[in-house]
N, C-alpha and C positions, 0 to 999 in steps of 0.2 A: 169080792165084797167088800173085805178091808180096805182095798186101795181106793175104791169110792167114798167111802167115809172119810178116808185121810184128805181125799182131795176136798171133799165139801168143808170137811173142818178146817182145812189150809185156806180156802175162798172165803170162809165165814170169819175166821181170825184176823187175815189180813188188813181190811178196814179197821179192825179194831186196833192193831197195831200202828196204823197210819194217824188214827186219830191222839195215840200216845206221843206220836213223833211232831204231831201240829202242836200239841200242848208243849212240848219241849223246844220247839221251834219259837211259839210266841213267847217262852219264857226268856230265851236267847235275845229275841228284838225288844224285850221289854213291854209288850202289849198285853192286854186283856183280850180273852176270848169274847167277841162280841155278835158272832154271826149266830144266826137262828139254828136250833138242834136238828131240825130236817135239813137243812142246807149243809151243815158240817157234816152228817152222816153221806148224804149224796157227794158231797166233796170226797171225803175220804174212800168211798167205793169207787168214784172215777179215778182217782189218783192210785188206788191199789190195782187196779184193772190195767193201767198206763205203766205202772212199775212191774208188775209180773209179766206183762208182755214184752217190757224193753230187757229186762233180765232172763226171760227164757230166749229172746233173739240172740243175746251176748252168748248165752250157755249153747245155742244151737249152733251159733257161729264157731265156736271152739269146738265141741263135740263132734259137729258134723264135718268140719274140715279135715278131722283126723282120718274118716272115713275116704275123704277125697283125695288126702294126700298117699293113701295106699295105693289108689288106681291111677293116680296122676304120673307124671314123669317130666323131666327137662324143666323149663321156664315156668309150666303153670305148677308144677309142685313147690318149686321156691317161691313164686308168687302168694301162693295160700298159705304156706308157711310162715312167712314175713308179714302178710295182711291180716292174719287172724285174730291177734291179739290187740293190734292198733282199731280194730274194727269194734271188736267186743269192748273196749275200755271207750268207744264214742256211744256205744248203747248204754254202758253203766253211766256216762257222764251225762247222758240226757236224762236218766233216771233220776240222778241226784239232782240235775238242775231244775227239772219240773217239780219235783218235791220240793226244794229251797223256794221257787218262786211262788208256788200257788199254796203250799201249807199254810204259813203263818198268815195270821190277820193282818198285817202292814205288808203290801207289795213291796218287795225289793226292787232296787232300780235296773236299770237295763244290764249293767255288770254283775249278773247273778252268779258267773261262775268265777272263781277267782284261785286262790293258793289253797284254799280248804277244800273246794271241789277236788281240786288236782290230788291234794293228798287221800283226799276219800277213794277216787278211782285207785289210785295206785296202790293204797293199802288192800282194797279188795281184789285186787287181781293178785297180790303176792300171796293175801290170806286164801284166795282161792286155789292157787298154785300148790300151797302147802295142805289145803283139804283134799285137793285131788293127789296128791302124792301119799297121802295117808290112805285113802280109799283104796288106793292101787297096791301100795307096797306094806302097810302094817295091819289094816283091818281083817279082822278074821269073822265071816259070817256063817260058821260052823257050828256056834255055841250060842248060847242064849247070854251069855256074859259078853261076847264079841258084839251081839246086835243092840245090847245094852250100851257099850260103850260108843258104839257108834250113833245112837242117840244121844249121848253126853256130848259127844265131839261135834254133832251138828247143833245142839243147842249152843254149846259155846261159840261155834263159828257165827252163827245168828247173833248172840250177845255181843261180840267183838265188833260184829259190823253195824249194829246200831251205835255203839261207842264210838268208833272210828267216824260214823256220819254226824254225831253231833259235835263231836271235836272239832271236824272240818267247818261245820257249819257256825261254831264260836269263833273259830279262827278267822273266817271270813268276816264276822260281824265285827271283830277287834280291827281289822284291818280296814273295815269301812269306816268304822267310827274314827280311826288315826286319820284316814283321807278327808274326811269331813272335817277334822280338827276339832272334833270334839273328845279325842282323847289325850291324855297327856302320853309323852314318849314313854313307850314302855320297852324294857330291856327281856331278855329271853328269858330271865327268871321269874319276873313278873307276869309274862304270859303264861308262863307253865303253871305259875300259883294261881292265876286265875283260872286255866284250864281245868287244873285238878285240883 
C-alpha cells in the first residue's frame, strides 16, 4: 500500500516540478509566462509523462542489460556492454531536448541541443553512476538511519540533477546569444560569474 501511495505522490509531484522548471527556463530566456493556466497544467503533465517514460527507458536499458550480460556470451555480450550507456544517453538527451524545446514560452530554434545539453547528459550519467555505486557499496537498509540517509542522498541526487539541468540550459542560452551577436565576448570568468 505504501508503494502505491509513493507512486501516486510521485506522479502528482512531477508536473508540479516541471512547472517550476518552466518558470526557470522562462527566466533564463527572459520571457514572461503568457500561456493560459489550463494549457500550462496540461503541458506540464504531458512533459512529465514523456520525461518519466524516457528516463524509465534509460534506466531499463542500463539495469536490464545487466541481466542480459549475465546470460549472453561472445560478441553479443561485448555489444550489449558497449552500447547500453550511449543508448541510455540518447534517451536522457531526448528528455533534455524535449523539455528545453517545449517548456519555455518562447520556442527555441532548431538547434536546441548544444554544449549545455551535452553537459547535462554527461553530468547525469556521472551522477547516476556515483549514485548506483553508493546504493551497491555504501547504503545500509538494515536500520532506520540507513533508510533516512538513502532518502537524503536521493533528494540530493534530484537537487543536483535540477541544478545541472538549469546550468546547462543557461549555458546554451549564453552560447545562443553569442552566436546571434547579442552578447559581448565573454571570458570563462564572466560566464562562471553569470552562471553562479
